[in-house]
N, C-alpha and C positions, 0 to 999 in steps of 0.2 A: 125807638125802632123795635117793632114787634118781631120776634124771631118766628121762623117757619119751623113747625114741628111735624115730623112724619113718622110712621111706624109700619112695620111689616113682620108677619110671622114667618120664620124660616128656620131650618136646621134646629128644630125642636125648641126654639126660644123666641123671644120678641126682640127684634131689632128696632132701636129708636134713634132718631136723627134730629138734631137741632141745628138750624142754620141761621147766620146773621148776614145781612147785606142790604143793599139798597134796592135791588130789583127782585121783587117778590116772585114774579112769574118765572124768571130765570132760576132763582134758588129752588123753587118747588120742582121745576123740571129736572134740574141737576140731581136733587134729592131723590126723585122718583127713579131716575136712571140708575143711581147707586144702589138702591134697594132692589131694583130689578136685576142687577148683576149678582147680588147675593142669592136671590131666588134661583137664577140660572146656574150658579156654581153648585148649589145644593143638588140640582139634578145631575150634575156631572160627577160630584164627589161622594154622593151617598153610598154608604155600605149596604143599604137595604133596598134601594130602588132598582128594579130590574133593567131599567133603561140607562143606568149611570155607567161611566167608564170604569169605575172602581168595581162595581158588581160584575161587569163582563170580564175584567182582568182576573178577579178572584175565581171566576168560574172556569176560565180557559188557560190561564198563564202557566199552570203546571204541566199542561199537554203540548203547548206551542207558544211561541212568542206572540205577544199581543201588542198591536200598534195603538198608541195613545196620542192625544193631542200634544203638540210641542210644549204648550204651557204647562200641561200636567206632568210631562216628562221632566221639565225643569223643576217642578215642585218635588217630584220624587227624588231627584238628585239632591235637592236642598235638604230633604228629610234624611237622605243617606249621610250627607256631611254632618248634620246635626247629630246623628246617631254615633258617628265616629268621634266627634268632639266630646260627646257626653259619655263615652265609654259604655254605650248601650243602655244608659238609664232612660233615654228617649228613643223610642223605637215604634214605627208605624206598623210592624208585623205582629202586634200583640192580639190581633183578632182571635186566633185560637184560644188564647188564655181567657179573653172576655167571654167567649162562648162557653168555655169549660167551667167557669165560675157562675154561669147562669145570668150574666148581666144583660145579655142581648134580649132575653125573654122576660127580664124583670122578676125572675123567680128566686134568684140568689141561692147559691148552695156551695158547700165546701166539697171540692171534688175528691174522688179517690186518688190515692197516690199514683196508681198506674195511668189513670186518665190525665192527671196533671203532667206526668212525665211525657206522655205522648203529645200533649199540646205544646209543651216547652220545646220539644224536638222540631217543631215547625215554626219557631220564632227566632228571628235574627235577620238583619239586613244582608248578611253574607249569603242568604238563601235567595236573594233577589238580584237578578242580572238585568242591567240597563244597557241597551244597545244605543249608543249616541248617534250612530249613523242612520239607523232605521227608526228611531224613537219607539223602540219596542221593549217590553217588559216580559221577563220569563222567570218563573219560580223553578228552583232546582229540585224540589221534592214536593210530592202531593201533600196537601194539608195547610200549605202556606197561604195566608190571606192578609191583605192590607186594610187597615182602618185609619182614616185620616181624622178621627175625632180629636186628636191632640194638636193638630196643626191647621185643619180645614177652615175652622171659623176664623182664625187669625188671618189666613190667606184671603178669605172672602172679604173681611173688613179692609185689609190692605188694598185689594183690587177696587173696592168701593171708594176708598179715599183717593185712589189715583184718578178715578173718574171725576170726583168732586173737584180736585185741583185742576184737572184739564179744563173744567167748565168755568174756571176762574173763582171758585169758592175760596175765601180767605178766612172764614171763621166758622167752624162747625164742630160738633161733637157727635160721634156715632158709637153706639154700644150694642153689643149682642148679649142680652141676658145679664148674667153675673160673671161673665168670663173675659171679654175683651173690649177695650175702649180705645177709640182713635180720636185724637185731638188735632184739629187743623187750626193754626193760629191761636187766637184767644178771643174770649167774648168781649163785647164793647166795654171800654173803660176798665179793662183788666189786663194783667200781664200774662195770665195763663188760666187754663181751666183747673179749678180746684176739685179734686176727686176724693171721696170719703169712703172708707171701708169700715163696717161694723166688726165688732169683736167676733172671733170664730164661734164662740159659744152661742151667741145670738143668731149668727147665720145658720148654724146647724139645726136650730129649733124653730126658725121662722120661715115663712114662704116669701120669696122675693116679690116686690111690687114693681110696676113700671117705674122706670128711672126718671129722675129729675136731672137737669143738665149738670148740676155740680155734686150730685150725690147718687151715682148709679148703683150703689150697693146698700141702700137703705131698706131693711125688711119691714113688712107690715107689723104694726103694733109696737114699734120701738120709737121712742121719743127721747133722745138724749141731748144734753146741752152741747156735747162735742163728741165727735166720732172717735172710735178706737184709733184709727190711723188715717192719715191724709197724705196726698202726693199731688204735686203740680204738674200739668202736662201742657206742652206747647209744641206742636208738630211732632208728637210722640204717640206711642201706644202703650197701654197698660193691659197686661193679662193676668188673671187670677185663676189659680187652680186649687181645688179643695177636695176633701174626701167625702163630703156630703153629696146629696143628689141620688144617683142610682147606687144605693147601698143596702146592705141587710145586716141583721144581727142574730147571732146565735146565743146560746146560753152564757157563753163566756167571753164573747168579743163581737165588735162591730167591724164589718168589712166594707171599705169604700171601693168605688169603681175604678180607681186608678191603679193599674197593674204595674208592678216593678218587674221589668223584663228579665232581670238578673236572677230573680228567685221564682218567678211565675206566680207570685202571690200579691194580693192588694198591698199597696205600700203602706208602711208604718213610719215613714221618715218624718212626716209633718201632718198638720191638719189644714194648713193654708200656706200657699206660696204665691208671691206676686212679683212680676218683673216689668220694668219699663225700658223700652227700646224704640228707636225710630220705626223699625219694622214690626208690624203686628203679626206677621207670620213667625218671626223669630221670638217675640215676646210669648206668643202662645206656646210654642214648642219648649222654651226654656223655663216657663213657669211650671210645666209638667215635670221637667227634669228636676228642678229645685224642690218640688213637692216630694219626689221620689228620694232625692238625696238627703233632704232634711237639713237641719242646721249644720251638720257635719260637712256637708258639701257646699256651704254658702260661699266661702272664699273661692272655691273652684269655679263655681258659676259666675261669679263677679269677674273673673279673669277672662272669661270667654269673649266678651265684647267690650271695647272702649266705651266708657260712660254709662255702662249698665247700672241701673238702680234696681234694688230688689228687697224683699221682705219675706221671711219665712218664719212660721210659728209652729212649734211642736208641744205636744202634751207630754210632760215627763211623768212616768208612772209613779204614783205615790205623792206627787206634788201638784198643788192647785194652780200656781202661776205657770203661765206658758213660757217656754223657753223661746226667746225671740232674737233673731239676728236681722239687722236692718242697715241699709245704706240708701239714703236719699228719701226715706219716708219718715214722717213724723208719727211717732207711736206713743200712746198713753201707756202708763204702767198697767199691766195685767193683773 
């Protein structure tokens, strides 16, 4: 049985989808609809696009309540709950800090203390009022802005997966770049989808290539007999957060693009974090939280959801081997 493979560029990455089944035309139609949904959600959730609901909210919500779609309102409520559960290590209001550190313009800079303090004053879900009756959002002070980069891709993948299931798809793998994978069922003659992650040192120095169904995190130029870590997925989602990507380096330090809302600075807790859950929305958010908390917060993250599987790797200063905490992942020695 030949699998159907589809791909689409969206959310600044390449989404790839593999489907198995007997009706090729139906599979292809279901896959195209799922990818169309991801593109549609990008138009609604983008921080930068002037037509998006998020852009309009950020522009107007400090002056007046802004009505949003019910599904987006529910997503904001979910983000607020996750922020409370994570004691603020996950926070969608980090946009002022992202801008302050120059990540939005890709110029990268260490801000002056006064500018950093001003940005930090506009960060926190306590500054966002959600009216459940009117589906409106209001910011309680100027300068507050929302960026769904730490949860939006997972939400889009989850919505796409729901459409695939509604269309009767029972075997599929969907992934968006190097961050979130959704597994429906298992491939033919297998118990699960087997996913591989390369060593963080390799990921940080290589460019990602289009994924293959069983190894969506294999970078160009690496040919290893066995991957650094593997995990099996069946009707689950895997999300990976890491410090590379939009990063910059000064004379004494590298700064990744994931901000710790508690300090206002790029996180130093870990170099890579991965979380497996049924919900891609939650795996996306909680992998960001785990990256921020690092190994010290590993047990706390595990307690947040029954059956949660996770992996976190941190570079200890002065030591070559990574410090690794893992539950449900197979990891080779670093």
